[in-house]
N, C-alpha and C positions, 0 to 999 in steps of 0.2 A: 545357662552359659557356664560351663566349666573348661577344663581344662587349661594346655597349654595355650599361648598364644601364638597363633600363625604367623611367621616371619615372610611372608609374601614378597616378592617382586615391588618395588615400585616401578608400576608405567608410567614414567609421569619423567619429563624431564626435570634437572636437578635443581633447577631454581624455584621450578614452580615447587620442589616438594617440600624444598624452602619452605617460600613464600606461605603453603597451607599452616606448615607446622609454626608459624609465627605468629598466623595471623591466630592460632588455638592456643597459643599461650598469651596472647596479647588479652580474649578472650577471660581464660583463667582467668590473668591476673587481677583483670576490671572488676569483674565479678568476685573477688576475696574482699577486693580491698571497700566494693560496693556492702557488705555482711560485714564487715571491721564496723564501716562508718554507720550503718544501722544497727548495730550493737550503742554504737555510741549516742545514736541520738541525731547525730550533724543530716540523717536520710529519712525522710521519714512515707506517713502510707502505705505504700501496699508496695512490694519489691519481692520478683522474681527471676531467679538466678537459672542460668544456661550451662553451669559448671557437671559436662558429664555430655554436653551436645554439643561438643561445640564443634565435630565434624560436620555435620546438620546444618550449617549456618553458611562454613564457610567452606565447603566443597560446590555447594549447594549456588552459590555468588558466585563464585571465582567463577562459576560460569555463563553469567550473564554479562550483557553488554551494556555502560552506560545507560543506552536511549532505554533497557530497561525497565518496567516499574516493578515495585519491593512494598506487597504487602504482609504487617509482620503478624504475632504474638506480640499478648503483651509481657509473655517473657525473650523482648526482642533487642534487649544492648549487646548481644552477641554479632547479631544481624546489621544491628545501628552500621557498629566496629567495623569488620568486616566491607556493609553497599562503600564507606568514607565515611563519613558524621566523624568528624574528630573525640576523641577520646573529650578535651573542653568540653567541648558541648554537650555531649550527654551526659558529662560530669556535673554541670551546670545547671545541667537537665533534671537532675536528681535530688542538687542542692533548694532545687525551686527559687533560680537568678534567673534574673534578664536575659540574660548572657545565655541561658540551655537553648535547645535548636528548639526547646515547640517555647521561647521566653519564658521559664520558668512554672504553667502554665498546667502543663498535662502529666511533670516527672514519669516518674520509672516505664508504665504503662500506654503512656503518649512522645513517643520520642518523632518526630517525624523534618527531614528537610527534602523540599521540593527543588534544589536542587541536586539531589542523587536521585532523585523519582522515587525516596525512600517516605513512600506515603501509608506508612507510620507504624507502628502498634496499635494493639483494639484492645480497651478490656470488654468487647463484649466476646463470649468461647461462642464462635464462629462467628462469629459479624465482621472478617477481614474477607471473608468468601465472597458475597456478593460485590464489595468494595471492588474487588480485586477484579470478576467478570465485567463490572459498570468500566472497569478501568480497559477491560480488553476492547470491550465495546469498539470507544473512544477512538482505539488507538485503530481500530480495523473502518474506524467510518472517517479516520484524516489519513490511511490510505502509511501507515506508519508503519514503515517492517520490527516493528517491538512487537518482544512478551513479556505479558505480565505473568508475576512467581510471586503466588499465594503458599504464605506457610502458615499451616495448623498442626492442632495436637489433636491425636485419635479419640478425642472424645468432645470433637467440635463433631464428627462425623453422626451422629447420633439426634444434630439440630439441625431442624428441616432446612436453615439456611445452607447446609452443605448438597443438600438433595435440589434444591432449590436453584444453587450455583450450578453445579454438575449439568443437572439437567437442562438449563437456559446454554450455557457456555457451548454441551454438543450441540443443540438443535441451532444457536446460529453462525456454529462455527470458526469460536472463537479464540482468539490465542494469548489466552489462561495455561503454565502449571501448575498444576494443585499440587504442592509437595508437602506430604501427610508428614506430625516428627511425631512417631506413635512409643514414646513413652509406657508403653506399656499400663499406669493406671492414671491419665488425665491428670483427675484433681487432686484428687488419693482413691478412685477408683478400681479393682481392675477390671480388665477390657471385659472378657467372659461375665464380668457381674452387671456388666450396664448395656453388654451389644450384644443382642444376638446372632448378631453374622459378626463373626471374628475376622471373615477371610475381608482385608479393610479392600483389598484389591480387586476383591469379586463383586464389594460394591460398586467402586467405580466402571469396573464392569458394564453395572447395568446398564451404566446409560453412554456404552458405549467407546470409550476410553479406553484407549490403551495402558497397561499398568507396569509397571513394574516393582519387584522388592527388594530396597535392598540397607545393604549390613551399614547402620547410621552409625555406626564406633569404629568405621572404616573410612577418614578422609579421601581414601584414593577411591577406592567406591564410591561413593556418595559423588567425586565426581566427575568420574566415568558417566555413572546413570544420568544426573543431572546435562551431564553435555547432551550425553545423546537424546533426553528427554525436552531440552530447548530449541534443540536445533533443527529437532519434531516439531516439533511448535512452527518452528522461523519458515523451515521448510509449505507446513504445509496449511496453516493459520486452522489449524485444529487445538482442539485442548490433549494433555496428557496428565497423569496419574502416579505419583512416585510415592511409597512409603519408606521411607528410612528410619528402620529399629532400631530404637534407641536409647536412653538411660540416665536420666539425671540421678548425681548422686549427692542431689541438697534436696530438703524436703520441697514442696510444692511452693507454699508461700515459706514469712520466714516466720507467721502466726503458724504453718502447718506442725503437728503435733505426731505426723510421723506413727498412725498406731496403725496403719493399713501394709505393709510389709516390714520384713522378720531382716535386723540389721547383716545379718552372715549372709542374705542377698542382696545388699548391698556391696559389700564388703567383695564381694565377691564379680559384681561389674566390675569394681575399679579396675580389679587385671585387666582388665580387659579394654580401661578407656583409650579413648582416641588420641589423645597426646602423648599415653607412652608407647602404642601400636604402631604410629608415624616414630616416633623417634629411636624404637628398639630395629628398625627394618630400615630407617636408614643408615646407620651406627653398625650394620652387619653387610650392608652393602660400602663400607667408607665413605657416603656421603655428610656422615655430619657425626664427629668427632662430642667428647662429655667437653667440650672447651666451648668448644661454638652454642654449646645448648646451650651452656653458663650466658655467653655473649647472648644472644635471644631473650632469656630472661631480663636479664638482667638492662636491656632495651627494656622491654616491656613494661616493667618496673619502676623506670625513671617515665614514659612516659602517664605513667598512672598518678603519683605524687606532681608529676605539673599538670595534672589537672585536676588532683582535688586543689592544687596549688591557686591555680585560678576562677576555680567554684569559691572556695572559701573568701576569695579577693576580689566577685564576683559584685558588683548590687544588689539589691532586689527592685521592685516593678516599684515606681514612684506610685503611691497611693492617685493620683489625677487619673491617671488611666486605667486604670481595676478595671473598670463598667468600661474600655476600647470592649469589642467582636463581640459583646454578652448581649443577650436580646433583654429586652426591656421596652414594655406598651410602650406608647408614645403620649 
């Protein structure tokens, strides 16, 4: 990754382009706040930030419809926000409060919202793949004209669950689109050091899935590819694979010492960040001014501040209900 950012025209309606930008800024400000709150000890447990990868969730999810289902990874705050889970409910979940989207029982890695068909983050690497395949099977059996979108990292493609899921999806012709967020390092190991076949599309093609490789730092390219994949799945009822080549600017988690990559490499990728990329293009096209961007940014900050206030004011779960939904022997 080097060179000058290509200021390609945005071949989308202006309203949609601004919505994509707004979504990415919302995610960025939300994640930055989470990092601060974690440092202050107000968010606990594990925390995996999506900073740098915003274009993938935003571009892909905006290609879905409300009846479609989504399964994400433990780096799923951005997916939940884009899907329509409120910032209040997500932040309250981070705080472990009863008003959280999982009633404070899941935390950062287990966001869930049935109303938006957001079937969660998953703390197990590759754990969402068979769940997504099952959701697609359920929709097919119920003759619903719905697509299941499954997000996962390239590290999950070394797991048996990946191969089992794609195999079944292809055999049973299930309406699921597999969105791989390839950020090059999985949890902390470069792709070439962990997988003998680094052509991820070739792995999907081995199961007879059509496959696309896309610049995951370009939200316009992400959206166009996702729209193609989702529509193909909807029309054919068969699975599809898309690899989004992206990059996280922060460490794997808040506990990660990040000794596996050079700081210079991170800084180089930041020059091609998805927000910077789209903002520059929209300004060149006279679709966005700096004042417009500041307005979008200010609104995102207000939303995050309100979510923090909501989480802080929310109640803890009463002690007498703590065993509800917890398996126990009679």
